[in-house]
N, CA, C and O atoms as a printed pandas DataFrame, in Angstrom:
     atom_number atom_name residue_name chain_id  residue_number  x_coord  y_coord  z_coord
0              1         N          MET        A               1   79.687   95.778   97.250
1              2        CA          MET        A               1   81.015   96.229   97.758
2              3         C          MET        A               1   81.023   96.145   99.336
3              4         O          MET        A               1   80.441   97.008   99.994
4              5         N          SER        A               2   81.656   95.147   99.902
5              6        CA          SER        A               2   81.647   94.933  101.356
6              7         C          SER        A               2   82.433   95.961  102.180
7              8         O          SER        A               2   82.063   96.286  103.308
8              9         N          LYS        A               3   83.459   96.433  101.625
9             10        CA          LYS        A               3   84.372   97.338  102.189
10            11         C          LYS        A               3   84.213   98.795  101.469
11            12         O          LYS        A               3   83.848   98.927  100.301
12            13         N          LEU        A               4   84.524   99.804  102.297
13            14        CA          LEU        A               4   84.561  101.010  101.586
14            15         C          LEU        A               4   85.795  101.082  100.631
15            16         O          LEU        A               4   86.900  100.689  101.006
16            17         N          SER        A               5   85.574  101.593   99.392
17            18        CA          SER        A               5   86.622  101.617   98.469
18            19         C          SER        A               5   87.851  102.306   98.961
19            20         O          SER        A               5   88.937  102.014   98.460
20            21         N          PHE        A               6   87.751  103.273   99.982
21            22        CA          PHE        A               6   88.919  103.959  100.568
22            23         C          PHE        A               6   89.822  103.000  101.316
23            24         O          PHE        A               6   90.937  103.397  101.654
24            25         N          SER        A               7   89.434  101.791  101.596
25            26        CA          SER        A               7   90.341  100.871  102.393
26            27         C          SER        A               7   90.529   99.585  101.714
27            28         O          SER        A               7   91.424   98.846  102.124
28            29         N          GLU        A               8   89.795   99.227  100.727
29            30        CA          GLU        A               8   89.951   97.874  100.142
30            31         C          GLU        A               8   91.219   97.756   99.312
31            32         O          GLU        A               8   91.846   96.698   99.373
32            33         N          HIS        A               9   91.644   98.725   98.560
33            34        CA          HIS        A               9   92.908   98.746   97.751
34            35         C          HIS        A               9   94.104   98.844   98.600
35            36         O          HIS        A               9   95.039   98.051   98.494
36            37         N          PRO        A              10   94.078   99.836   99.462
37            38        CA          PRO        A              10   95.211   99.921  100.356
38            39         C          PRO        A              10   95.514   98.584  101.292
39            40         O          PRO        A              10   96.647   98.200  101.581
40            41         N          ALA        A              11   94.414   98.023  101.662
41            42        CA          ALA        A              11   94.581   96.789  102.457
42            43         C          ALA        A              11   95.142   95.662  101.471
43            44         O          ALA        A              11   95.902   94.808  101.925
44            45         N          SER        A              12   94.806   95.656  100.247
45            46        CA          SER        A              12   95.225   94.572   99.359
46            47         C          SER        A              12   96.674   94.664   99.071
47            48         O          SER        A              12   97.242   93.693   98.572
48            49         N          VAL        A              13   97.349   95.806   99.359
49            50        CA          VAL        A              13   98.712   95.921   99.151
50            51         C          VAL        A              13   99.578   96.022  100.522
51            52         O          VAL        A              13  100.766   96.343  100.547
52            53         N          GLY        A              14   98.837   95.717  101.591
53            54        CA          GLY        A              14   99.352   95.741  102.954
54            55         C          GLY        A              14   99.540   96.993  103.584
55            56         O          GLY        A              14  100.422   97.140  104.430
56            57         N          GLU        A              15   98.696   98.012  103.201
57            58        CA          GLU        A              15   98.907   99.427  103.781
58            59         C          GLU        A              15   97.599   99.875  104.374
59            60         O          GLU        A              15   96.521   99.381  104.042
60            61         N          THR        A              16   97.743  100.864  105.297
61            62        CA          THR        A              16   96.490  101.462  105.765
62            63         C          THR        A              16   96.257  102.665  104.727
63            64         O          THR        A              16   97.087  102.986  103.877
64            65         N          TYR        A              17   95.062  103.260  104.906
65            66        CA          TYR        A              17   94.693  104.327  103.924
66            67         C          TYR        A              17   95.791  105.372  104.032
67            68         O          TYR        A              17   96.297  105.764  102.980
68            69         N          PHE        A              18   96.220  105.870  105.208
69            70        CA          PHE        A              18   97.188  106.920  105.277
70            71         C          PHE        A              18   98.491  106.560  104.836
71            72         O          PHE        A              18   99.192  107.393  104.262
72            73         N          GLU        A              19   98.907  105.330  105.063
73            74        CA          GLU        A              19  100.284  104.834  104.511
74            75         C          GLU        A              19  100.150  104.822  102.992
75            76         O          GLU        A              19  101.079  105.281  102.327
76            77         N          HIS        A              20   99.088  104.343  102.405
77            78        CA          HIS        A              20   98.958  104.286  100.957
78            79         C          HIS        A              20   98.900  105.675  100.347
79            80         O          HIS        A              20   99.462  105.934   99.284
80            81         N          MET        A              21   98.170  106.605  101.083
81            82        CA          MET        A              21   98.240  108.024  100.547
82            83         C          MET        A              21   99.616  108.584  100.566
83            84         O          MET        A              21   99.923  109.294   99.607
84            85         N          GLY        A              22  100.448  108.393  101.450
85            86        CA          GLY        A              22  101.833  108.713  101.552
86            87         C          GLY        A              22  102.683  108.192  100.459
87            88         O          GLY        A              22  103.452  108.883   99.791
88            89         N          VAL        A              23  102.479  106.868  100.322
89            90        CA          VAL        A              23  103.284  106.141   99.240
90            91         C          VAL        A              23  102.846  106.681   97.774
91            92         O          VAL        A              23  103.673  107.079   96.954
92            93         N          ALA        A              24  101.575  106.651   97.564
93            94        CA          ALA        A              24  101.112  107.174   96.301
94            95         C          ALA        A              24  101.412  108.554   95.990
95            96         O          ALA        A              24  101.657  108.862   94.824
96            97         N          THR        A              25  101.417  109.445   96.949
97            98        CA          THR        A              25  101.831  110.887   96.835
98            99         C          THR        A              25  103.228  110.896   96.434
99           100         O          THR        A              25  103.552  111.546   95.440
100          101         N          GLY        A              26  104.164  110.188   97.157
101          102        CA          GLY        A              26  105.534  110.123   96.828
102          103         C          GLY        A              26  105.868  109.694   95.326
103          104         O          GLY        A              26  106.697  110.254   94.609
104          105         N          PHE        A              27  105.042  108.553   94.964
105          106        CA          PHE        A              27  105.306  108.162   93.664
106          107         C          PHE        A              27  104.826  109.243   92.657
107          108         O          PHE        A              27  105.539  109.510   91.689
108          109         N          GLY        A              28  103.688  109.847   92.846
109          110        CA          GLY        A              28  103.179  110.857   92.006
110          111         C          GLY        A              28  104.042  112.043   91.777
111          112         O          GLY        A              28  104.206  112.541   90.663
112          113         N          LEU        A              29  104.583  112.472   92.862
113          114        CA          LEU        A              29  105.614  113.674   92.879
114          115         C          LEU        A              29  106.888  113.280   92.098
115          116         O          LEU        A              29  107.437  114.071   91.331
116          117         N          ARG        A              30  107.349  111.986   92.330
117          118        CA          ARG        A              30  108.496  111.617   91.626
118          119         C          ARG        A              30  108.288  111.446   90.075
119          120         O          ARG        A              30  109.155  111.706   89.241
120          121         N          MET        A              31  107.075  110.992   89.807
121          122        CA          MET        A              31  106.684  110.740   88.369
122          123         C          MET        A              31  106.490  112.244   87.650
123          124         O          MET        A              31  106.752  112.411   86.459
124          125         N          ILE        A              32  106.049  113.206   88.430
125          126        CA          ILE        A              32  105.905  114.540   87.865
126          127         C          ILE        A              32  107.292  115.030   87.622
127          128         O          ILE        A              32  107.577  115.521   86.530
128          129         N          ALA        A              33  108.158  114.926   88.567
129          130        CA          ALA        A              33  109.489  115.456   88.427
130          131         C          ALA        A              33  110.172  114.920   87.254
131          132         O          ALA        A              33  110.741  115.651   86.442
132          133         N          GLY        A              34  110.111  113.441   87.143
133          134        CA          GLY        A              34  110.587  112.722   86.045
134          135         C          GLY        A              34  109.996  113.122   84.626
135          136         O          GLY        A              34  110.691  113.194   83.612
136          137         N          GLY        A              35  108.681  113.364   84.673
137          138        CA          GLY        A              35  108.031  113.896   83.442
138          139         C          GLY        A              35  108.563  115.225   83.032
139          140         O          GLY        A              35  108.873  115.418   81.857
140          141         N          LEU        A              36  108.686  116.160   83.948
141          142        CA          LEU        A              36  109.198  117.495   83.759
142          143         C          LEU        A              36  110.561  117.501   83.168
143          144         O          LEU        A              36  110.898  118.320   82.314
144          145         N          ALA        A              37  111.370  116.533   83.657
145          146        CA          ALA        A              37  112.746  116.271   83.149
146          147         C          ALA        A              37  112.647  115.905   81.733
147          148         O          ALA        A              37  113.352  116.436   80.876
148          149         N          CYS        A              38  111.751  114.973   81.477
149          150        CA          CYS        A              38  111.620  114.510   79.992
150          151         C          CYS        A              38  111.171  115.605   79.106
151          152         O          CYS        A              38  111.603  115.656   77.955
152          153         N          LEU        A              39  110.337  116.485   79.555
153          154        CA          LEU        A              39  109.870  117.586   78.811
154          155         C          LEU        A              39  111.014  118.555   78.442
155          156         O          LEU        A              39  111.172  118.996   77.304
156          157         N          VAL        A              40  111.795  118.848   79.495
157          158        CA          VAL        A              40  113.004  119.677   79.343
158          159         C          VAL        A              40  113.967  118.963   78.361
159          160         O          VAL        A              40  114.476  119.618   77.452
160          161         N          HIS        A              41  114.228  117.679   78.506
161          162        CA          HIS        A              41  115.036  116.864   77.617
162          163         C          HIS        A              41  114.657  117.029   76.239
163          164         O          HIS        A              41  115.497  117.243   75.365
164          165         N          GLY        A              42  113.347  116.932   75.995
165          166        CA          GLY        A              42  112.828  117.079   74.594
166          167         C          GLY        A              42  113.224  118.281   73.971
167          168         O          GLY        A              42  113.532  118.289   72.779
168          169         N          LEU        A              43  113.246  119.371   74.721
169          170        CA          LEU        A              43  113.640  120.653   74.139
170          171         C          LEU        A              43  115.098  120.951   74.060
171          172         O          LEU        A              43  115.608  121.616   73.158
172          173         N          LEU        A              44  115.765  120.391   75.108
173          174        CA          LEU        A              44  117.266  120.579   75.305
174          175         C          LEU        A              44  117.868  119.081   75.343
175          176         O          LEU        A              44  118.073  118.552   76.435
176          177         N          PRO        A              45  118.115  118.488   74.286
177          178        CA          PRO        A              45  118.554  117.065   74.315
178          179         C          PRO        A              45  119.750  116.797   75.206
179          180         O          PRO        A              45  119.925  115.642   75.595
180          181         N          PHE        A              46  120.560  117.725   75.554
181          182        CA          PHE        A              46  121.753  117.592   76.279
182          183         C          PHE        A              46  121.478  117.673   77.766
183          184         O          PHE        A              46  122.374  117.373   78.555
184          185         N          ALA        A              47  120.222  118.085   78.213
185          186        CA          ALA        A              47  119.854  118.177   79.532
186          187         C          ALA        A              47  119.046  116.898   80.013
187          188         O          ALA        A              47  118.267  116.320   79.255
188          189         N          PHE        A              48  119.257  116.525   81.210
189          190        CA          PHE        A              48  118.459  115.296   81.901
190          191         C          PHE        A              48  118.481  114.147   80.962
191          192         O          PHE        A              48  117.403  113.636   80.661
192          193         N          THR        A              49  119.632  113.662   80.443
193          194        CA          THR        A              49  119.732  112.579   79.419
194          195         C          THR        A              49  119.193  111.246   80.005
195          196         O          THR        A              49  118.613  110.472   79.244
196          197         N          SER        A              50  119.348  110.951   81.263
197          198        CA          SER        A              50  118.848  109.723   81.823
198          199         C          SER        A              50  117.849  109.935   82.920
199          200         O          SER        A              50  117.425  108.937   83.503
200          201         N          THR        A              51  117.447  111.064   83.248
201          202        CA          THR        A              51  116.715  111.395   84.528
202          203         C          THR        A              51  115.319  110.582   84.416
203          204         O          THR        A              51  114.940  109.904   85.371
204          205         N          GLY        A              52  114.605  110.666   83.282
205          206        CA          GLY        A              52  113.321  109.961   83.196
206          207         C          GLY        A              52  113.462  108.508   83.239
207          208         O          GLY        A              52  112.627  107.855   83.864
208          209         N          SER        A              53  114.438  107.930   82.634
209          210        CA          SER        A              53  114.497  106.437   82.599
210          211         C          SER        A              53  114.964  106.046   84.057
211          212         O          SER        A              53  114.435  105.062   84.574
212          213         N          ARG        A              54  115.909  106.747   84.739
213          214        CA          ARG        A              54  116.342  106.503   86.110
214          215         C          ARG        A              54  115.083  106.609   86.993
215          216         O          ARG        A              54  114.892  105.741   87.844
216          217         N          THR        A              55  114.271  107.561   86.847
217          218        CA          THR        A              55  113.195  107.782   87.693
218          219         C          THR        A              55  112.183  106.550   87.646
219          220         O          THR        A              55  111.721  106.051   88.672
220          221         N          VAL        A              56  111.885  106.111   86.370
221          222        CA          VAL        A              56  111.055  104.914   86.095
222          223         C          VAL        A              56  111.611  103.660   86.768
223          224         O          VAL        A              56  110.892  102.918   87.437
224          225         N          LEU        A              57  112.899  103.449   86.572
225          226        CA          LEU        A              57  113.508  102.278   87.090
226          227         C          LEU        A              57  113.489  102.276   88.636
227          228         O          LEU        A              57  113.183  101.241   89.229
228          229         N          LYS        A              58  113.810  103.420   89.313
229          230        CA          LYS        A              58  113.700  103.430   90.742
230          231         C          LYS        A              58  112.336  103.292   91.236
231          232         O          LYS        A              58  112.168  102.634   92.262
232          233         N          LEU        A              59  111.314  103.835   90.632
233          234        CA          LEU        A              59  109.955  103.618   91.076
234          235         C          LEU        A              59  109.549  102.156   90.907
235          236         O          LEU        A              59  108.882  101.576   91.764
236          237         N          HIS        A              60  109.955  101.594   89.816
237          238        CA          HIS        A              60  109.621  100.224   89.552
238          239         C          HIS        A              60  110.290   99.261   90.682
239          240         O          HIS        A              60  109.667   98.429   91.341
240          241         N          ASP        A              61  111.603   99.524   90.770
241          242        CA          ASP        A              61  112.235   98.800   91.904
242          243         C          ASP        A              61  111.563   98.893   93.191
243          244         O          ASP        A              61  111.346   97.900   93.886
244          245         N          ARG        A              62  111.229  100.086   93.516
245          246        CA          ARG        A              62  110.584  100.227   94.827
246          247         C          ARG        A              62  109.240   99.591   94.936
247          248         O          ARG        A              62  108.904   99.027   95.978
248          249         N          MET        A              63  108.487   99.660   93.931
249          250        CA          MET        A              63  107.140   98.948   93.850
250          251         C          MET        A              63  107.272   97.478   93.990
251          252         O          MET        A              63  106.566   96.801   94.738
252          253         N          VAL        A              64  108.266   96.997   93.188
253          254        CA          VAL        A              64  108.283   95.390   93.259
254          255         C          VAL        A              64  108.845   95.055   94.638
255          256         O          VAL        A              64  108.353   94.111   95.255
256          257         N          ALA        A              65  109.847   95.769   95.162
257          258        CA          ALA        A              65  110.273   95.453   96.502
258          259         C          ALA        A              65  109.168   95.533   97.585
259          260         O          ALA        A              65  109.063   94.679   98.465
260          261         N          HIS        A              66  108.411   96.526   97.481
261          262        CA          HIS        A              66  107.245   96.668   98.454
262          263         C          HIS        A              66  106.224   95.539   98.291
263          264         O          HIS        A              66  105.711   94.973   99.256
264          265         N          ARG        A              67  105.955   95.240   96.988
265          266        CA          ARG        A              67  105.092   94.137   96.741
266          267         C          ARG        A              67  105.492   92.820   97.245
267          268         O          ARG        A              67  104.689   92.027   97.736
268          269         N          THR        A              68  106.885   92.579   97.100
269          270        CA          THR        A              68  107.473   91.355   97.768
270          271         C          THR        A              68  107.434   91.361   99.174
271          272         O          THR        A              68  107.165   90.331   99.793
272          273         N          ARG        A              69  107.698   92.523   99.784
273          274        CA          ARG        A              69  107.615   92.540  101.342
274          275         C          ARG        A              69  106.178   92.396  101.759
275          276         O          ARG        A              69  105.928   91.713  102.753
276          277         N          ALA        A              70  105.255   92.954  101.116
277          278        CA          ALA        A              70  103.796   92.802  101.524
278          279         C          ALA        A              70  103.316   91.276  101.328
279          280         O          ALA        A              70  102.544   90.736  102.121
280          281         N          ALA        A              71  103.803   90.690  100.292
281          282        CA          ALA        A              71  103.426   89.344  100.051
282          283         C          ALA        A              71  104.029   88.400  101.275
283          284         O          ALA        A              71  103.375   87.505  101.811
284          285         N          HIS        A              72  105.316   88.735  101.605
285          286        CA          HIS        A              72  105.831   87.879  102.724
286          287         C          HIS        A              72  105.217   88.058  103.896
287          288         O          HIS        A              72  105.079   87.115  104.676
288          289         N          ALA        A              73  104.739   89.379  104.187
289          290        CA          ALA        A              73  104.115   89.736  105.475
290          291         C          ALA        A              73  102.725   89.028  105.442
291          292         O          ALA        A              73  102.332   88.505  106.484
292          293         N          ARG        A              74  101.985   88.977  104.364
293          294        CA          ARG        A              74  100.761   88.227  104.350
294          295         C          ARG        A              74  100.930   86.798  104.547
295          296         O          ARG        A              74  100.121   86.165  105.225
296          297         N          ALA        A              75  101.987   86.224  103.965
297          298        CA          ALA        A              75  102.343   84.792  104.192
298          299         C          ALA        A              75  102.610   84.547  105.580
299          300         O          ALA        A              75  102.073   83.591  106.140
300          301         N          ASP        A              76  103.436   85.368  106.225
301          302        CA          ASP        A              76  103.773   85.198  107.598
302          303         C          ASP        A              76  102.547   85.253  108.451
303          304         O          ASP        A              76  102.358   84.434  109.350
304          305         N          ALA        A              77  101.675   86.266  108.155
305          306        CA          ALA        A              77  100.472   86.421  108.995
306          307         C          ALA        A              77   99.598   85.242  108.862
307          308         O          ALA        A              77   98.992   84.850  109.859
308          309         N          SER        A              78   99.466   84.615  107.693
309          310        CA          SER        A              78   98.660   83.410  107.598
310          311         C          SER        A              78   99.234   82.177  108.213
311          312         O          SER        A              78   98.466   81.260  108.504
312          313         N          THR        A              79  100.513   82.072  108.438
313          314        CA          THR        A              79  101.025   81.015  109.064
314          315         C          THR        A              79  101.058   81.241  110.589
315          316         O          THR        A              79  101.170   80.256  111.318
316          317         N          ASP        A              80  100.970   82.455  111.104
317          318        CA          ASP        A              80  100.854   82.659  112.480
318          319         C          ASP        A              80   99.401   82.563  113.033
319          320         O          ASP        A              80   99.130   82.673  114.229
320          321         N          ALA        A              81   98.555   82.360  112.109
321          322        CA          ALA        A              81   97.139   82.514  112.464
322          323         C          ALA        A              81   96.875   81.179  113.303
323          324         O          ALA        A              81   97.546   80.166  113.105
324          325         N          PRO        A              82   95.830   81.246  114.273
325          326        CA          PRO        A              82   95.490   80.229  115.098
326          327         C          PRO        A              82   95.049   78.979  114.350
327          328         O          PRO        A              82   94.138   79.093  113.530
328          329         N          GLY        A              83   95.558   77.918  114.540
329          330        CA          GLY        A              83   95.294   76.669  113.894
330          331         C          GLY        A              83   96.056   76.474  112.537
331          332         O          GLY        A              83   95.717   75.594  111.745
332          333         N          ALA        A              84   97.004   77.252  112.322
333          334        CA          ALA        A              84   97.849   77.089  111.201
334          335         C          ALA        A              84   99.071   76.160  111.554
335          336         O          ALA        A              84   99.659   76.185  112.635
336          337         N          VAL        A              85   99.376   75.327  110.478
337          338        CA          VAL        A              85  100.380   74.319  110.737
338          339         C          VAL        A              85  101.614   74.941  110.310
339          340         O          VAL        A              85  101.616   75.566  109.249
340          341         N          SER        A              86  102.625   74.849  110.984
341          342        CA          SER        A              86  104.005   75.433  110.709
342          343         C          SER        A              86  104.983   74.251  110.343
343          344         O          SER        A              86  104.918   73.146  110.882
344          345         N          ALA        A              87  105.842   74.578  109.430
345          346        CA          ALA        A              87  106.766   73.487  109.009
346          347         C          ALA        A              87  108.004   73.390  109.819
347          348         O          ALA        A              87  108.843   72.526  109.564
């Protein structure tokens, strides 16, 4: 392991350790809230009829959008590198 595990994964998604901690914490809290809504919905079928699925869709969309932005940023950084040939 050449890098500390604390920085390897965050760097792979284009984030610092603290940025990744914030994003992961936000995702986790939203997942907990969505999960609690699902538990209540299981007991009271008329309550929170779409909260769980909406939560999953929003988190998925946010993750895919971030992944796309990070990939573009890495591509832009590699073309801006010294010696890189631009089109």
